[in-house]
MDAnalysis code that builds the backbone (N, CA, C; Angstrom):
import MDAnalysis as mda
import numpy as np

u = mda.Universe.empty(309, n_residues=103, atom_resindex=np.repeat(np.arange(103), 3), trajectory=True)
u.add_TopologyAttr("name", ["N", "CA", "C"] * 103)
u.add_TopologyAttr("resid", np.arange(1, 104))
u.add_TopologyAttr("resname", ["UNK", "UNK", "UNK", "UNK", "UNK", "UNK", "UNK", "UNK", "UNK", "UNK", "UNK", "UNK", "UNK", "UNK", "UNK", "UNK", "UNK", "UNK", "UNK", "UNK", "UNK", "UNK", "UNK", "UNK", "UNK", "UNK", "UNK", "UNK", "UNK", "UNK", "UNK", "UNK", "UNK", "UNK", "UNK", "UNK", "UNK", "UNK", "UNK", "UNK", "UNK", "UNK", "UNK", "UNK", "UNK", "UNK", "UNK", "UNK", "UNK", "UNK", "UNK", "UNK", "UNK", "UNK", "UNK", "UNK", "UNK", "UNK", "UNK", "UNK", "UNK", "UNK", "UNK", "UNK", "UNK", "UNK", "UNK", "UNK", "UNK", "UNK", "UNK", "UNK", "UNK", "UNK", "UNK", "UNK", "UNK", "UNK", "UNK", "UNK", "UNK", "UNK", "UNK", "UNK", "UNK", "UNK", "UNK", "UNK", "UNK", "UNK", "UNK", "UNK", "UNK", "UNK", "UNK", "UNK", "UNK", "UNK", "UNK", "UNK", "UNK", "UNK", "UNK"])
u.atoms.positions = np.array([
    [26.526, -129.110, 41.935],
    [25.136, -128.800, 42.215],
    [24.551, -128.006, 41.058],
    [23.371, -128.353, 40.658],
    [22.732, -127.612, 39.586],
    [21.483, -126.911, 40.116],
    [20.878, -126.121, 39.272],
    [19.671, -125.414, 39.665],
    [18.513, -126.403, 39.673],
    [17.792, -126.419, 40.772],
    [16.684, -127.354, 40.943],
    [15.396, -126.732, 40.422],
    [14.654, -127.528, 39.690],
    [13.344, -127.075, 39.209],
    [12.325, -127.238, 40.335],
    [11.586, -126.171, 40.597],
    [10.536, -126.176, 41.615],
    [9.278, -125.565, 41.012],
    [8.140, -126.009, 41.467],
    [6.892, -125.431, 40.975],
    [6.676, -124.079, 41.661],
    [6.477, -123.010, 40.876],
    [6.347, -121.674, 41.462],
    [5.194, -121.535, 42.462],
    [4.077, -122.181, 42.196],
    [2.938, -122.057, 43.109],
    [3.239, -122.696, 44.458],
    [4.036, -123.769, 44.451],
    [4.357, -124.441, 45.710],
    [5.202, -123.560, 46.618],
    [5.976, -122.678, 46.040],
    [6.773, -121.764, 46.866],
    [5.843, -120.919, 47.734],
    [4.783, -120.401, 47.135],
    [3.839, -119.574, 47.880],
    [3.000, -120.425, 48.834],
    [2.489, -121.559, 48.347],
    [1.636, -122.416, 49.177],
    [2.392, -122.906, 50.406],
    [3.603, -123.413, 50.204],
    [4.374, -123.908, 51.339],
    [4.800, -122.783, 52.278],
    [5.001, -121.609, 51.739],
    [5.329, -120.461, 52.591],
    [4.160, -120.089, 53.493],
    [2.962, -120.155, 52.951],
    [1.772, -119.848, 53.756],
    [1.567, -120.919, 54.817],
    [1.691, -122.188, 54.417],
    [1.482, -123.296, 55.356],
    [2.497, -123.255, 56.500],
    [3.742, -122.921, 56.196],
    [4.800, -122.924, 57.216],
    [5.034, -121.546, 57.842],
    [4.133, -120.622, 57.598],
    [4.236, -119.256, 58.145],
    [5.552, -118.570, 57.759],
    [5.992, -118.766, 56.540],
    [7.162, -118.083, 56.020],
    [8.487, -118.804, 56.173],
    [8.508, -119.905, 56.897],
    [9.767, -120.623, 57.100],
    [10.275, -121.222, 55.789],
    [9.366, -121.770, 54.985],
    [9.799, -122.335, 53.699],
    [10.362, -121.240, 52.796],
    [9.802, -120.049, 52.849],
    [10.291, -118.959, 52.011],
    [11.745, -118.624, 52.342],
    [12.078, -118.623, 53.618],
    [13.472, -118.387, 54.015],
    [14.351, -119.512, 53.488],
    [13.907, -120.757, 53.634],
    [14.644, -121.916, 53.107],
    [14.826, -121.776, 51.593],
    [13.768, -121.372, 50.895],
    [13.829, -121.219, 49.446],
    [14.830, -120.128, 49.051],
    [14.813, -119.006, 49.786],
    [15.769, -117.938, 49.504],
    [17.206, -118.429, 49.670],
    [17.471, -119.189, 50.719],
    [18.827, -119.696, 50.963],
    [19.241, -120.645, 49.845],
    [18.369, -121.562, 49.462],
    [18.704, -122.525, 48.406],
    [18.935, -121.837, 47.064],
    [18.056, -120.910, 46.702],
    [18.228, -120.230, 45.418],
    [19.435, -119.295, 45.446],
    [19.742, -118.739, 46.614],
    [20.952, -117.912, 46.738],
    [22.184, -118.745, 46.457],
    [22.236, -119.938, 47.023],
    [23.379, -120.829, 46.787],
    [23.483, -121.216, 45.318],
    [22.352, -121.478, 44.677],
    [22.367, -121.829, 43.260],
    [22.860, -120.663, 42.408],
    [22.411, -119.451, 42.723],
    [22.858, -118.285, 41.950],
    [24.329, -117.981, 42.212],
    [24.797, -118.219, 43.431],
    [26.220, -118.008, 43.711],
    [27.079, -118.971, 42.912],
    [26.595, -120.176, 42.668],
    [27.339, -121.114, 41.825],
    [27.432, -120.633, 40.383],
    [26.471, -119.820, 39.971],
    [26.497, -119.262, 38.621],
    [27.431, -118.061, 38.515],
    [27.893, -117.544, 39.649],
    [28.825, -116.423, 39.634],
    [28.359, -115.214, 40.416],
    [27.142, -115.233, 40.911],
    [26.638, -114.099, 41.689],
    [27.419, -113.991, 43.002],
    [27.384, -112.828, 43.590],
    [28.083, -112.590, 44.848],
    [27.083, -112.134, 45.910],
    [26.149, -113.015, 46.237],
    [25.119, -112.706, 47.225],
    [25.674, -113.067, 48.603],
    [25.610, -112.148, 49.562],
    [26.196, -112.416, 50.881],
    [25.445, -113.495, 51.660],
    [25.960, -113.802, 52.811],
    [25.400, -114.840, 53.675],
    [23.932, -114.582, 53.991],
    [23.171, -115.651, 54.003],
    [21.736, -115.537, 54.272],
    [21.443, -115.177, 55.726],
    [22.444, -115.192, 56.577],
    [22.236, -114.775, 57.968],
    [21.787, -113.320, 58.043],
    [22.069, -112.553, 57.002],
    [21.645, -111.153, 56.989],
    [20.123, -111.017, 56.923],
    [19.427, -112.090, 56.565],
    [17.965, -112.040, 56.500],
    [17.368, -111.699, 57.863],
    [18.009, -112.141, 58.935],
    [17.446, -111.909, 60.269],
    [17.932, -110.611, 60.910],
    [18.838, -109.892, 60.259],
    [19.337, -108.610, 60.774],
    [18.432, -107.500, 60.228],
    [17.888, -106.633, 61.092],
    [16.891, -105.659, 60.648],
    [17.256, -104.813, 59.423],
    [18.371, -104.177, 59.363],
    [18.723, -103.382, 58.182],
    [19.477, -104.239, 57.163],
    [20.165, -105.234, 57.651],
    [20.917, -106.132, 56.767],
    [20.027, -106.873, 55.801],
    [18.772, -107.143, 56.183],
    [17.888, -107.879, 55.286],
    [17.527, -107.071, 54.041],
    [17.488, -105.757, 54.162],
    [17.229, -104.909, 52.995],
    [18.427, -104.969, 52.047],
    [19.628, -104.851, 52.611],
    [20.842, -104.956, 51.802],
    [20.928, -106.328, 51.151],
    [20.621, -107.388, 51.911],
    [20.679, -108.747, 51.377],
    [19.685, -108.929, 50.228],
    [18.467, -108.435, 50.401],
    [17.461, -108.561, 49.349],
    [17.889, -107.811, 48.095],
    [18.503, -106.638, 48.273],
    [19.005, -105.897, 47.115],
    [20.067, -106.706, 46.378],
    [21.026, -107.255, 47.110],
    [22.089, -108.051, 46.480],
    [21.529, -109.316, 45.839],
    [20.509, -109.907, 46.458],
    [19.854, -111.088, 45.909],
    [19.204, -110.746, 44.567],
    [18.468, -109.644, 44.528],
    [17.821, -109.214, 43.285],
    [18.850, -108.847, 42.223],
    [19.926, -108.243, 42.657],
    [21.002, -107.892, 41.732],
    [21.636, -109.153, 41.142],
    [21.885, -110.155, 41.964],
    [22.440, -111.419, 41.487],
    [21.496, -112.120, 40.539],
    [20.214, -112.107, 40.856],
    [19.220, -112.706, 39.961],
    [19.213, -111.992, 38.625],
    [19.207, -110.674, 38.671],
    [19.153, -109.879, 37.450],
    [20.390, -110.092, 36.570],
    [21.558, -110.142, 37.181],
    [22.800, -110.244, 36.419],
    [23.104, -111.648, 35.907],
    [22.797, -112.679, 36.692],
    [23.258, -114.020, 36.349],
    [22.169, -114.983, 35.903],
    [20.917, -114.687, 36.177],
    [19.843, -115.573, 35.725],
    [19.042, -114.890, 34.624],
    [18.483, -113.748, 34.932],
    [17.667, -113.012, 33.967],
    [18.530, -112.328, 32.914],
    [19.715, -111.911, 33.296],
    [20.692, -111.233, 32.429],
    [20.123, -109.960, 31.808],
    [19.394, -109.204, 32.604],
    [18.839, -107.949, 32.109],
    [19.452, -106.717, 32.780],
    [20.322, -106.934, 33.769],
    [21.038, -105.858, 34.458],
    [20.085, -104.809, 35.037],
    [18.952, -105.265, 35.586],
    [17.969, -104.353, 36.173],
    [17.708, -104.736, 37.625],
    [18.773, -104.883, 38.397],
    [18.652, -105.290, 39.787],
    [17.822, -104.349, 40.632],
    [17.921, -103.055, 40.374],
    [17.161, -102.068, 41.141],
    [15.663, -102.254, 40.895],
    [15.294, -102.523, 39.657],
    [13.883, -102.728, 39.328],
    [13.361, -103.978, 40.035],
    [14.138, -105.057, 40.016],
    [13.721, -106.286, 40.694],
    [13.632, -106.065, 42.202],
    [14.514, -105.248, 42.746],
    [14.438, -104.920, 44.170],
    [13.157, -104.158, 44.481],
    [12.799, -103.204, 43.636],
    [11.564, -102.451, 43.840],
    [10.339, -103.358, 43.721],
    [10.384, -104.321, 42.812],
    [9.300, -105.307, 42.713],
    [9.223, -106.106, 44.008],
    [10.376, -106.502, 44.536],
    [10.415, -107.286, 45.775],
    [9.833, -106.508, 46.941],
    [10.093, -105.228, 46.999],
    [9.639, -104.417, 48.128],
    [8.157, -104.059, 47.996],
    [7.665, -103.859, 46.782],
    [6.289, -103.399, 46.605],
    [5.281, -104.536, 46.445],
    [5.575, -105.502, 45.610],
    [4.647, -106.626, 45.373],
    [5.379, -107.931, 45.660],
    [5.721, -108.115, 46.925],
    [6.584, -109.223, 47.327],
    [6.096, -110.617, 46.911],
    [4.814, -110.955, 47.033],
    [4.423, -112.323, 46.645],
    [4.683, -112.625, 45.171],
    [4.777, -111.600, 44.357],
    [5.056, -111.805, 42.942],
    [6.510, -112.207, 42.704],
    [7.417, -111.706, 43.520],
    [8.845, -111.958, 43.312],
    [9.212, -113.440, 43.334],
    [8.843, -114.218, 44.356],
    [9.239, -115.634, 44.339],
    [8.680, -116.405, 43.145],
    [7.483, -116.044, 42.706],
    [6.897, -116.740, 41.555],
    [7.694, -116.439, 40.299],
    [7.943, -115.168, 40.030],
    [8.700, -114.779, 38.833],
    [10.117, -115.341, 38.893],
    [10.740, -115.251, 40.058],
    [12.091, -115.758, 40.216],
    [12.160, -117.251, 39.935],
    [11.207, -118.007, 40.471],
    [11.244, -119.450, 40.271],
    [10.960, -119.828, 38.823],
    [10.081, -119.099, 38.159],
    [9.830, -119.352, 36.738],
    [11.107, -119.141, 35.936],
    [11.809, -118.056, 36.219],
    [13.056, -117.773, 35.500],
    [14.149, -118.782, 35.848],
    [14.228, -119.177, 37.099],
    [15.212, -120.201, 37.475],
    [14.903, -121.527, 36.789],
    [13.617, -121.860, 36.654],
    [13.240, -123.088, 35.953],
    [13.633, -123.027, 34.484],
    [13.463, -121.870, 33.855],
    [13.897, -121.707, 32.458],
    [15.405, -121.885, 32.356],
    [16.116, -121.296, 33.309],
    [17.569, -121.386, 33.294],
    [18.012, -122.819, 33.539],
    [17.321, -123.532, 34.434],
    [17.666, -124.931, 34.733],
    [17.432, -125.810, 33.516],
    [16.433, -125.479, 32.732],
    [16.129, -126.255, 31.529],
    [17.249, -126.141, 30.505],
    [17.901, -124.968, 30.466],
    [19.012, -124.746, 29.528],
    [20.235, -125.570, 29.894],
    [20.411, -125.835, 31.190],
    [21.615, -126.557, 31.642],
    [21.530, -127.998, 31.407],
])
């Protein structure tokens, strides 16, 4: 399985249309892609656990930072996710698309 190229705007548009269901699907798919690159992001079932979702999002941002962006700034990406959340999926998908182009 390789990293799939997706249009960043569609992530937001489809999330709005489906009331957030597509966003959960997108998180699961991108988590699996990053885990194939070597990240250690836990099971996406933690998304529905009240405190577990914060831990999961932190690990997700950490995996993105270490294995896709390669900037080792997982805490900063987590803070971006918590404060300006709609920006995170767009930036993440742009970076994943760049990474997919390299492969």
